[in-house]
C-alpha positions in Angstrom: 52.0 51.7 213.3 52.8 50.3 209.8 49.7 50.9 207.6 50.1 47.6 205.8 50.4 45.7 209.0 47.3 47.4 210.4 45.2 46.6 207.3 46.6 43.1 206.6 44.3 41.0 208.7 41.2 42.7 207.3 42.4 42.5 203.7 43.5 38.9 204.2 40.0 37.9 205.4 38.4 39.7 202.4 40.8 37.8 200.1 40.0 34.5 201.8 36.3 35.2 201.3 36.9 35.6 197.5 39.0 32.4 197.4 36.3 30.5 199.3 33.7 31.6 196.8 35.9 30.4 193.9 36.9 27.1 195.6 35.4 25.5 198.7 32.0 27.4 198.9 30.9 28.2 195.4 27.2 28.2 196.1 26.0 31.8 196.0 22.9 30.8 198.1 25.2 30.0 201.0 26.8 33.5 200.9 23.4 35.2 200.4 22.2 33.4 203.6 25.3 34.5 205.4 24.8 38.1 204.4 21.3 38.0 205.7 22.4 36.4 209.0 25.0 39.2 209.4 22.6 42.0 208.4 19.7 40.9 210.5 21.3 39.1 213.5 25.0 39.3 214.0 25.8 42.9 213.1 22.8 44.3 215.0 24.0 42.3 218.1 27.5 43.8 217.7 26.1 47.4 217.3 23.8 47.0 220.3 26.4 45.5 222.6 29.2 47.9 221.6 27.1 51.0 221.9 25.6 49.8 225.2 29.1 49.4 226.7 30.9 52.2 225.0 33.4 53.9 227.3 33.3 57.4 225.7 30.4 59.6 226.5 28.5 61.2 223.7 29.3 64.7 225.1 33.1 63.9 225.0 32.9 62.6 221.5 30.6 65.4 220.2 33.2 67.3 218.1 34.1 64.1 216.3 30.4 63.2 215.8 29.7 66.6 214.3 32.7 66.3 211.9 31.5 62.8 210.8 28.0 64.0 210.3 29.2 66.9 208.3 31.3 64.6 206.0 28.2 62.4 205.6 26.2 65.5 204.6 28.8 66.2 201.9 28.5 62.6 200.6 24.7 62.8 200.6 24.5 66.2 198.9 27.1 65.3 196.2 25.5 61.9 195.7 22.1 63.4 195.0 23.6 66.0 192.8 24.2 63.2 190.3 20.5 63.1 189.5 20.1 66.6 188.0 23.6 66.6 186.5 23.7 63.1 184.9 20.0 62.2 184.5 20.6 58.5 185.3 18.2 55.6 185.1 15.9 55.9 188.1 16.3 52.3 189.4 20.1 52.5 189.0 20.2 55.9 190.8 18.0 54.7 193.6 20.2 51.7 194.2 23.5 53.4 193.6 23.3 56.7 195.4 23.6 55.1 198.8 27.1 54.0 197.8 28.2 57.7 197.9 27.8 57.9 201.7 27.3 54.4 203.3 30.4 52.9 205.0 31.7 49.4 205.7 31.3 49.0 209.5 33.0 45.6 209.6 36.3 47.1 208.3 35.8 50.2 210.4 35.4 48.4 213.7 38.2 46.0 212.9 40.6 48.8 211.9 39.7 51.3 214.6 40.7 49.0 217.4 44.1 48.4 215.9 44.6 52.1 215.2 43.2 53.6 218.5 42.9 50.7 220.9 39.8 50.5 223.1 39.3 54.3 222.9 39.4 54.1 219.1 36.9 51.3 219.1 34.6 53.2 221.4 34.7 56.3 219.3 34.1 54.3 216.2 31.1 52.7 217.9 29.7 56.1 218.7 30.2 57.3 215.1 28.5 54.2 213.8 25.7 54.5 216.3 24.9 58.1 215.5 25.4 57.8 211.8 23.6 54.5 211.0 20.1 55.9 211.3 21.2 58.9 209.2 22.7 57.0 206.3 20.0 54.3 206.4 17.3 57.0 206.3 19.1 58.6 203.3 19.5 55.3 201.6 15.9 54.2 202.0 14.4 57.4 200.7 15.3 57.0 197.0 14.6 53.3 197.0 11.2 53.8 198.7 10.4 56.5 196.2 11.3 54.2 193.3 9.4 51.2 194.7 6.5 53.4 195.8 6.7 51.8 199.2 6.1 53.3 202.6 9.2 55.1 203.9 8.1 54.9 207.6 7.5 51.1 207.4 10.9 50.6 205.8 12.7 52.6 208.5 10.8 51.0 211.3 11.9 47.5 210.4 15.5 48.3 209.5 17.6 46.1 211.9 20.6 48.4 212.0 18.5 51.4 213.0 16.6 49.4 215.6 19.8 48.0 217.1 21.4 51.4 217.2 18.5 53.2 218.9 18.2 50.3 221.4 21.9 50.6 222.2 21.8 54.3 222.6 18.7 54.2 224.9 20.2 51.4 226.9 23.4 53.3 227.4 21.6 56.4 228.4 19.6 54.5 231.0 22.6 52.6 232.3 21.1 49.2 231.3 22.8 46.2 232.7 22.0 42.8 231.1 22.2 39.4 232.9 25.5 37.6 232.5 24.3 34.9 230.1 22.6 37.4 227.9 25.8 39.5 227.8 27.8 36.5 226.9 25.4 35.5 224.1 25.4 39.0 222.6 29.2 39.2 222.8 29.6 35.9 220.9 27.1 36.9 218.3 28.8 40.3 217.8 32.3 38.8 217.9 31.3 36.5 215.0 30.1 39.4 212.9 33.4 41.1 212.0 35.2 38.0 210.8 32.2 36.6 208.9 31.4 40.1 207.6 34.8 40.5 206.1 34.6 37.0 204.5 31.2 38.0 203.1 32.7 41.2 201.7 35.3 39.2 199.9 32.7 36.8 198.5 30.6 39.7 197.5 33.3 41.2 195.3 32.1 40.7 191.7 35.5 40.7 190.0 34.2 39.0 186.9 31.6 41.8 186.5 34.4 44.3 186.2 35.5 42.7 183.0 32.0 42.3 181.6 30.4 45.7 182.2 32.6 48.1 180.3 30.0 48.1 177.5 27.6 50.0 179.8 26.2 53.3 178.6 28.1 56.5 179.2 25.3 57.6 181.6 25.8 54.5 183.8 29.6 54.7 183.7 29.4 58.4 184.6 27.0 57.7 187.5 29.3 55.0 188.8 32.4 57.1 188.5 30.7 60.1 190.2 29.4 58.0 193.2 32.7 56.3 193.6 34.7 59.6 193.5 32.3 61.1 196.1 32.7 58.2 198.5 36.4 57.4 198.2 37.8 60.9 197.7 35.4 63.7 198.5 34.1 62.4 201.8 37.5 61.7 203.4 38.9 65.0 202.1 35.9 66.7 203.7 36.4 64.9 207.0 40.1 65.9 207.0 39.2 69.5 206.4 36.4 69.6 209.0 38.7 67.8 211.5 41.3 70.5 211.1 38.7 73.2 211.4 37.2 71.6 214.6 40.7 71.2 216.2 40.3 67.4 216.8 43.3 65.7 218.3 45.3 63.2 216.3 43.6 60.0 217.5 40.1 61.4 217.0 41.0 62.8 213.6 42.4 59.5 212.5 39.2 57.6 213.4 37.0 60.2 211.8 38.9 60.4 208.5 39.2 56.6 208.3 35.5 56.4 208.9 34.8 58.7 206.0 37.3 56.8 203.8 35.6 53.4 204.3 34.4 51.6 201.2 30.7 51.0 200.6 28.8 48.8 203.0 27.8 45.3 201.8 24.4 45.8 203.3 23.8 48.3 200.5 23.4 45.4 198.1 20.9 43.6 200.4 18.9 46.8 200.8 18.8 47.5 197.0 17.8 43.9 196.3 15.1 43.8 198.9 13.6 47.1 197.7 13.6 46.5 194.0 16.6 48.7 192.9 19.4 47.7 190.5 21.2 45.5 193.0 23.8 44.4 190.5 24.9 48.0 190.0 25.2 48.4 193.7 27.3 45.2 194.0 29.6 46.6 191.2 30.1 49.9 193.0 30.8 48.0 196.3 33.5 46.0 194.5 35.1 49.0 192.9 35.1 50.9 196.2 36.7 48.0 198.0 39.5 47.7 195.4 40.2 51.4 195.6 40.2 51.3 199.4 43.0 48.7 199.3 45.1 51.6 198.0 43.6 54.6 199.6 43.2 53.3 203.2 47.0 52.6 203.6 47.6 56.0 202.1 45.3 57.7 204.6 46.8 55.7 207.5 50.3 56.7 206.5 49.2 60.3 206.3 47.4 60.2 209.6 49.9 58.2 211.6 53.1 59.3 210.0 
């Protein structure tokens, strides 16, 4: 598979989202509303429906899950290491550290199906299902500490965690939903990937890249550290762990791509809702997406070549 061909539809939708923001749909409030719709309704529906009907059993995918969680652990540990090493602004660290380990599920699901077919999509769904509670828990902790809010309450109402747990429980119980309900969930989930990629494109703050070079050395160091952890250290760790675990080529490709994903757009929503420096999070998301436009084809070429 040609890496450029595999990535083109997703990158095209992201580019279209940016063009829409600059032309047809310039109102930021429209995109903010769309992001909330995706975060609270469409993407939870996709997670629940995909996990409920995943074809791979957790036991079969266990080695890949362990490798993915180990790579996440590297991202979390290195991300938190920035606090004692760089002594960053607390609000900026609380909002930005999640960008060291959170991943863009919209791009992941879209790409995994083209790379690995239905088996690749199912494995990606399992990885997302298992890791979403972990990364959301790790993301909420510093923000809750900074905002002095209740960690348990924040986790209990996180829509991605709730949808993931519901899907895992339903899958374990062999839950079968009525046909009309299945169709409704399928249509909601189907809308989330295309709209999510458009929202990612609209969320890219390209103008901010030109206007924020005057930031303090501490802020630039924090941003550089977090970006390097997410875009280079995590996929490298996933590659090494995959080799050590003896994963086959298809599973290794999905796991490494998962670790190489840019930061999730929902990181911005979470930072804004919990009082962190959301503009810094948006900047890190933009930088990681631009870097991913180069690194993802490189990883695909390496994995599939």
